[in-house]
N, C-alpha and C positions, 0 to 999 in steps of 0.2 A: 470642796475641790472644784476648781475652776474648769478643768477639762484637760485632756491629754495634749491639746494644742498649746497649753500655757507653759512655754519653755523659757520665758524671760525671767531675769533676776533683777531686782531693784534694790536700792539701798535707802532705807528710811533714815532721815536725819532729824533729830529732835533737839531743840535748843534747851540749854539750862535756863535758869532764871536768876535774875539779880534785882535788887531793890533800888529804885530810882525815885527820889522824892516821895517815899512812902508807898510806892506801887511796885508790884512784881512785874517785870518786863522780860521778854525773851533775851537770852544771852547766847548768841551764836558762837562766841569764843569758847563756850563750855558745852558744845553740842556733843551728843552721843549718836552712834549709828548702829543700824541693824540690817543685815542682809536678809532679804526675803525672796525665796525662790518660788516657782510655780505660778508666775504671773503672766499675763498677756498684755503687752503695751501696744496700742494701736493709734495711728494718726487720727486726730479729731478735727480741730478747726485751726485756721490761721487767719490773721487779720492785719491789714496795713493801717497804721495810725499816722495821719498827716495833719497835725493841728496847727501848722504854721511855725512852730518852734523846732520840732524834731521830727525826723522820719523814724518810726518805730514799727517793728513787726512782732506780733504775738504769735507764738507757736504753741498749739494745744495738742495734748495727747489724752487718751483715755486708758487708764490702767485697771485691769481686772485682776484682783489678787485674792488669796485665800480669805475666807469669811472671818477667820479668827486672827488675821494679821494684826500686829501691834502698831497700828497707824491711827493718828488722831488729828483733829484740826490743829493747824499751826505747824505741823511737820513739813519738811521738804522731802522731795524724792529725787534721787540721782538715778539716771538711766542713760546708758550709752554715752557716758562722759559728760552729760549735761545735767544741770540742776533745775528742777521745776518746783513751783509752789502748788499746793492743793487749793484749787478754787472751790470754796464752799466746804461742806462737811463730807467726810467719807460716807458712802451710802452702802448699807448692807442689803443684799438681795437674798432672800431665803427661798430655796427651791422647794416645791411641794414634796419632792421625794427626798430632799436633804442631800443628795449627792452632787448637786451643781450649785450650791450656795456660794456666793462670792461677795467681795467688797469692791465697789467701783470708786475710782478716784478721777476727778477731772483735774488734769495737770496743765499748767501754763508756765511759759517763760517769755520774757520780753527781751528783744534786741533793739538797740538804737537809742 
């Protein structure tokens, strides 16, 4: 349980898989989704990328969701009409008392 303040709902999007040249790769055309309530999504970081070719902005969020949420590396998260990728692996935080355990997701999306 994240806490009583966790009133946000996210949608987890998981790709299917397809074989390309003998390797299994994500197939976003065959994605499945799952609505997950009891989350808290908070602003994290933002960054301006100006490498001479394009002007891009990275928008980051941190999502705290239930400890046992069905989320894994490679999934995407929809929140507030926007789609984010999970940067790194989902991190599970176990509370010493067990009543505040949660999973942390570092979310990113790029514009530009």
